[in-house]
N, CA, C and O atoms as a printed pandas DataFrame, in Angstrom:
     atom_number atom_name residue_name chain_id  residue_number  x_coord  y_coord  z_coord
0              1         N          UNK        A               1   -2.186   12.175   -2.470
1              2        CA          UNK        A               1   -0.852   11.602   -2.577
2              3         C          UNK        A               1   -0.893   10.155   -2.084
3              4         O          UNK        A               1   -1.432    9.877   -1.013
4              5         N          UNK        A               2   -0.335    9.255   -2.847
5              6        CA          UNK        A               2   -0.415    7.833   -2.562
6              7         C          UNK        A               2    0.197    7.469   -1.217
7              8         O          UNK        A               2   -0.380    6.672   -0.478
8              9         N          UNK        A               3    1.340    8.029   -0.887
9             10        CA          UNK        A               3    2.002    7.646    0.366
10            11         C          UNK        A               3    1.122    7.958    1.572
11            12         O          UNK        A               3    1.143    7.211    2.550
12            13         N          UNK        A               4    0.362    9.025    1.528
13            14        CA          UNK        A               4   -0.532    9.351    2.653
14            15         C          UNK        A               4   -1.625    8.301    2.802
15            16         O          UNK        A               4   -1.971    7.913    3.918
16            17         N          UNK        A               5   -2.166    7.843    1.681
17            18        CA          UNK        A               5   -3.182    6.796    1.720
18            19         C          UNK        A               5   -2.587    5.497    2.270
19            20         O          UNK        A               5   -3.222    4.793    3.055
20            21         N          UNK        A               6   -1.375    5.197    1.851
21            22        CA          UNK        A               6   -0.702    3.986    2.323
22            23         C          UNK        A               6   -0.432    4.079    3.817
23            24         O          UNK        A               6   -0.665    3.121    4.554
24            25         N          UNK        A               7    0.056    5.227    4.266
25            26        CA          UNK        A               7    0.344    5.416    5.700
26            27         C          UNK        A               7   -0.928    5.217    6.523
27            28         O          UNK        A               7   -0.896    4.555    7.561
28            29         N          UNK        A               8   -2.037    5.780    6.070
29            30        CA          UNK        A               8   -3.300    5.631    6.793
30            31         C          UNK        A               8   -3.727    4.165    6.801
31            32         O          UNK        A               8   -4.174    3.654    7.828
32            33         N          UNK        A               9   -3.593    3.500    5.677
33            34        CA          UNK        A               9   -3.953    2.088    5.580
34            35         C          UNK        A               9   -3.112    1.257    6.547
35            36         O          UNK        A               9   -3.648    0.407    7.258
36            37         N          UNK        A              10   -1.812    1.491    6.580
37            38        CA          UNK        A              10   -0.934    0.720    7.461
38            39         C          UNK        A              10   -1.277    0.958    8.931
39            40         O          UNK        A              10   -1.214    0.033    9.742
40            41         N          UNK        A              11   -1.640    2.196    9.276
41            42        CA          UNK        A              11   -2.055    2.476   10.661
42            43         C          UNK        A              11   -3.333    1.717   10.991
43            44         O          UNK        A              11   -3.436    1.095   12.048
44            45         N          UNK        A              12   -4.300    1.769   10.091
45            46        CA          UNK        A              12   -5.596    1.114   10.327
46            47         C          UNK        A              12   -5.458   -0.394   10.450
47            48         O          UNK        A              12   -6.114   -1.015   11.287
48            49         N          UNK        A              13   -4.614   -0.980    9.629
49            50        CA          UNK        A              13   -4.486   -2.437    9.605
50            51         C          UNK        A              13   -3.327   -2.941   10.462
51            52         O          UNK        A              13   -3.158   -4.147   10.647
52            53         N          UNK        A              14   -2.537   -2.013   10.981
53            54        CA          UNK        A              14   -1.339   -2.370   11.764
54            55         C          UNK        A              14   -0.385   -3.266   10.951
55            56         O          UNK        A              14    0.243   -4.184   11.478
56            57         N          UNK        A              15   -0.306   -2.961    9.667
57            58        CA          UNK        A              15    0.530   -3.742    8.760
58            59         C          UNK        A              15    1.910   -3.102    8.649
59            60         O          UNK        A              15    2.009   -1.903    8.389
60            61         N          UNK        A              16    2.972   -3.877    8.840
61            62        CA          UNK        A              16    4.328   -3.332    8.655
62            63         C          UNK        A              16    4.568   -2.920    7.205
63            64         O          UNK        A              16    3.964   -3.470    6.284
64            65         N          UNK        A              17    5.452   -1.950    7.017
65            66        CA          UNK        A              17    5.678   -1.410    5.678
66            67         C          UNK        A              17    6.234   -2.436    4.706
67            68         O          UNK        A              17    5.859   -2.423    3.534
68            69         N          UNK        A              18    7.107   -3.317    5.145
69            70        CA          UNK        A              18    7.654   -4.298    4.211
70            71         C          UNK        A              18    6.596   -5.310    3.784
71            72         O          UNK        A              18    6.572   -5.735    2.629
72            73         N          UNK        A              19    5.731   -5.693    4.704
73            74        CA          UNK        A              19    4.638   -6.610    4.348
74            75         C          UNK        A              19    3.697   -5.943    3.363
75            76         O          UNK        A              19    3.264   -6.564    2.392
76            77         N          UNK        A              20    3.379   -4.674    3.611
77            78        CA          UNK        A              20    2.514   -3.944    2.684
78            79         C          UNK        A              20    3.119   -3.936    1.290
79            80         O          UNK        A              20    2.437   -4.252    0.315
80            81         N          UNK        A              21    4.380   -3.581    1.189
81            82        CA          UNK        A              21    5.035   -3.525   -0.116
82            83         C          UNK        A              21    5.045   -4.858   -0.824
83            84         O          UNK        A              21    4.807   -4.927   -2.030
84            85         N          UNK        A              22    5.322   -5.929   -0.077
85            86        CA          UNK        A              22    5.332   -7.269   -0.671
86            87         C          UNK        A              22    3.950   -7.653   -1.190
87            88         O          UNK        A              22    3.814   -8.134   -2.315
88            89         N          UNK        A              23    2.923   -7.437   -0.362
89            90        CA          UNK        A              23    1.572   -7.841   -0.753
90            91         C          UNK        A              23    0.989   -6.963   -1.855
91            92         O          UNK        A              23    0.310   -7.457   -2.755
92            93         N          UNK        A              24    1.252   -5.673   -1.783
93            94        CA          UNK        A              24    0.646   -4.734   -2.732
94            95         C          UNK        A              24    1.358   -4.678   -4.075
95            96         O          UNK        A              24    0.729   -4.465   -5.111
96            97         N          UNK        A              25    2.683   -4.870   -4.053
97            98        CA          UNK        A              25    3.424   -4.652   -5.299
98            99         C          UNK        A              25    4.642   -5.559   -5.463
99           100         O          UNK        A              25    5.479   -5.324   -6.335
100          101         N          UNK        A              26    4.743   -6.590   -4.632
101          102        CA          UNK        A              26    5.903   -7.488   -4.677
102          103         C          UNK        A              26    7.211   -6.720   -4.533
103          104         O          UNK        A              26    8.222   -7.064   -5.146
104          105         N          UNK        A              27    7.174   -5.666   -3.705
105          106        CA          UNK        A              27    8.342   -4.806   -3.509
106          107         C          UNK        A              27    8.414   -4.388   -2.039
107          108         O          UNK        A              27    7.773   -3.413   -1.647
108          109         N          UNK        A              28    9.186   -5.112   -1.219
109          110        CA          UNK        A              28    9.236   -4.787    0.209
110          111         C          UNK        A              28    9.800   -3.399    0.509
111          112         O          UNK        A              28    9.621   -2.892    1.617
112          113         N          UNK        A              29   10.469   -2.784   -0.444
113          114        CA          UNK        A              29   11.024   -1.440   -0.237
114          115         C          UNK        A              29   10.101   -0.328   -0.717
115          116         O          UNK        A              29   10.454    0.848   -0.627
116          117         N          UNK        A              30    8.937   -0.680   -1.218
117          118        CA          UNK        A              30    8.027    0.299   -1.810
118          119         C          UNK        A              30    7.759    1.492   -0.900
119          120         O          UNK        A              30    7.956    2.636   -1.308
120          121         N          UNK        A              31    7.316    1.240    0.319
121          122        CA          UNK        A              31    6.930    2.330    1.216
122          123         C          UNK        A              31    8.128    3.216    1.530
123          124         O          UNK        A              31    8.021    4.442    1.501
124          125         N          UNK        A              32    9.258    2.603    1.827
125          126        CA          UNK        A              32   10.459    3.389    2.125
126          127         C          UNK        A              32   10.862    4.243    0.924
127          128         O          UNK        A              32   11.220    5.411    1.074
128          129         N          UNK        A              33   10.801    3.652   -0.258
129          130        CA          UNK        A              33   11.145    4.404   -1.470
130          131         C          UNK        A              33   10.187    5.574   -1.702
131          132         O          UNK        A              33   10.619    6.664   -2.078
132          133         N          UNK        A              34    8.884    5.351   -1.480
133          134        CA          UNK        A              34    7.910    6.437   -1.639
134          135         C          UNK        A              34    8.164    7.543   -0.633
135          136         O          UNK        A              34    8.050    8.724   -0.962
136          137         N          UNK        A              35    8.505    7.172    0.581
137          138        CA          UNK        A              35    8.823    8.176    1.612
138          139         C          UNK        A              35   10.039    9.004    1.212
139          140         O          UNK        A              35   10.138   10.181    1.560
140          141         N          UNK        A              36   10.955    8.392    0.488
141          142        CA          UNK        A              36   12.177    9.072    0.057
142          143         C          UNK        A              36   12.002    9.837   -1.246
143          144         O          UNK        A              36   12.957   10.421   -1.759
144          145         N          UNK        A              37   10.765    9.837   -1.792
145          146        CA          UNK        A              37   10.521   10.647   -2.970
146          147         C          UNK        A              37   10.262    9.912   -4.259
147          148         O          UNK        A              37   10.052   10.547   -5.292
148          149         N          UNK        A              38   10.269    8.585   -4.237
149          150        CA          UNK        A              38    9.956    7.831   -5.463
150          151         C          UNK        A              38    8.574    8.235   -5.966
151          152         O          UNK        A              38    7.620    8.319   -5.191
152          153         N          UNK        A              39    8.478    8.479   -7.244
153          154        CA          UNK        A              39    7.204    8.839   -7.852
154          155         C          UNK        A              39    6.610    7.603   -8.518
155          156         O          UNK        A              39    7.183    7.069   -9.467
156          157         N          UNK        A              40    5.463    7.151   -8.022
157          158        CA          UNK        A              40    4.864    5.953   -8.611
158          159         C          UNK        A              40    4.200    6.258   -9.944
159          160         O          UNK        A              40    3.633    7.334  -10.135
160          161         N          UNK        A              41    4.272    5.314  -10.852
161          162        CA          UNK        A              41    3.562    5.438  -12.118
162          163         C          UNK        A              41    2.082    5.167  -11.912
163          164         O          UNK        A              41    1.673    4.696  -10.851
164          165         N          UNK        A              42    1.293    5.461  -12.911
165          166        CA          UNK        A              42   -0.151    5.284  -12.778
166          167         C          UNK        A              42   -0.522    3.809  -12.598
167          168         O          UNK        A              42   -1.475    3.498  -11.883
168          169         N          UNK        A              43    0.203    2.917  -13.225
169          170        CA          UNK        A              43   -0.079    1.485  -13.079
170          171         C          UNK        A              43    0.154    1.044  -11.639
171          172         O          UNK        A              43   -0.667    0.325  -11.069
172          173         N          UNK        A              44    1.262    1.468  -11.050
173          174        CA          UNK        A              44    1.560    1.112   -9.666
174          175         C          UNK        A              44    0.519    1.710   -8.723
175          176         O          UNK        A              44    0.085    1.048   -7.780
176          177         N          UNK        A              45    0.123    2.939   -8.966
177          178        CA          UNK        A              45   -0.908    3.566   -8.135
178          179         C          UNK        A              45   -2.203    2.764   -8.178
179          180         O          UNK        A              45   -2.810    2.509   -7.138
180          181         N          UNK        A              46   -2.628    2.366   -9.370
181          182        CA          UNK        A              46   -3.854    1.571   -9.500
182          183         C          UNK        A              46   -3.712    0.227   -8.788
183          184         O          UNK        A              46   -4.643   -0.232   -8.127
184          185         N          UNK        A              47   -2.565   -0.390   -8.923
185          186        CA          UNK        A              47   -2.308   -1.683   -8.299
186          187         C          UNK        A              47   -2.386   -1.575   -6.774
187          188         O          UNK        A              47   -3.003   -2.417   -6.123
188          189         N          UNK        A              48   -1.768   -0.552   -6.213
189          190        CA          UNK        A              48   -1.759   -0.360   -4.763
190          191         C          UNK        A              48   -3.156   -0.010   -4.262
191          192         O          UNK        A              48   -3.601   -0.540   -3.244
192          193         N          UNK        A              49   -3.844    0.874   -4.965
193          194        CA          UNK        A              49   -5.218    1.234   -4.586
194          195         C          UNK        A              49   -6.117   -0.002   -4.605
195          196         O          UNK        A              49   -6.925   -0.205   -3.699
196          197         N          UNK        A              50   -5.972   -0.815   -5.637
197          198        CA          UNK        A              50   -6.775   -2.038   -5.746
198          199         C          UNK        A              50   -6.480   -2.961   -4.560
199          200         O          UNK        A              50   -7.402   -3.503   -3.950
200          201         N          UNK        A              51   -5.212   -3.137   -4.238
201          202        CA          UNK        A              51   -4.845   -3.984   -3.104
202          203         C          UNK        A              51   -5.502   -3.490   -1.819
203          204         O          UNK        A              51   -6.097   -4.279   -1.086
204          205         N          UNK        A              52   -5.400   -2.194   -1.541
205          206        CA          UNK        A              52   -5.977   -1.648   -0.305
206          207         C          UNK        A              52   -7.489   -1.826   -0.276
207          208         O          UNK        A              52   -8.046   -2.203    0.755
208          209         N          UNK        A              53   -8.155   -1.561   -1.382
209          210        CA          UNK        A              53   -9.610   -1.715   -1.444
210          211         C          UNK        A              53  -10.023   -3.168   -1.238
211          212         O          UNK        A              53  -10.953   -3.452   -0.484
212          213         N          UNK        A              54   -9.336   -4.080   -1.902
213          214        CA          UNK        A              54   -9.648   -5.511   -1.784
214          215         C          UNK        A              54   -9.387   -6.001   -0.364
215          216         O          UNK        A              54  -10.175   -6.776    0.178
216          217         N          UNK        A              55   -8.305   -5.562    0.233
217          218        CA          UNK        A              55   -7.966   -5.973    1.599
218          219         C          UNK        A              55   -9.048   -5.511    2.571
219          220         O          UNK        A              55   -9.470   -6.264    3.449
220          221         N          UNK        A              56   -9.490   -4.269    2.405
221          222        CA          UNK        A              56  -10.569   -3.749    3.272
222          223         C          UNK        A              56  -11.855   -4.535    3.069
223          224         O          UNK        A              56  -12.531   -4.884    4.037
224          225         N          UNK        A              57  -12.196   -4.814    1.820
225          226        CA          UNK        A              57  -13.404   -5.597    1.529
226          227         C          UNK        A              57  -13.334   -6.971    2.189
227          228         O          UNK        A              57  -14.306   -7.435    2.784
228          229         N          UNK        A              58  -12.185   -7.606    2.080
229          230        CA          UNK        A              58  -12.015   -8.934    2.663
230          231         C          UNK        A              58  -12.116   -8.893    4.184
231          232         O          UNK        A              58  -12.634   -9.829    4.793
232          233         N          UNK        A              59  -11.628   -7.823    4.803
233          234        CA          UNK        A              59  -11.729   -7.686    6.259
234          235         C          UNK        A              59  -13.184   -7.552    6.679
235          236         O          UNK        A              59  -13.602   -8.160    7.664
236          237         N          UNK        A              60  -13.952   -6.769    5.948
237          238        CA          UNK        A              60  -15.336   -6.538    6.305
238          239         C          UNK        A              60  -16.229   -7.732    5.974
239          240         O          UNK        A              60  -17.294   -7.892    6.571
240          241         N          UNK        A              61  -15.809   -8.558    5.041
241          242        CA          UNK        A              61  -16.596   -9.730    4.650
242          243         C          UNK        A              61  -16.517  -10.836    5.703
243          244         O          UNK        A              61  -17.413  -11.673    5.813
244          245         N          UNK        A              62  -15.437  -10.823    6.468
245          246        CA          UNK        A              62  -15.250  -11.891    7.474
246          247         C          UNK        A              62  -15.805  -11.522    8.807
247          248         O          UNK        A              62  -15.725  -12.311    9.749
């Protein structure tokens, strides 16, 4: 489930939910909406997964 992956990512990076939503999908309400039951489409899921993977790669590269 995407929200669980996002929650784990936010804990690991100490990133606030609105910042995550803005950076991952240009939607500061994304995390709150997912918590409330919003079902993400496959495109949004890929976009968010890509953001998290790229962010982790960039952290480890520095």
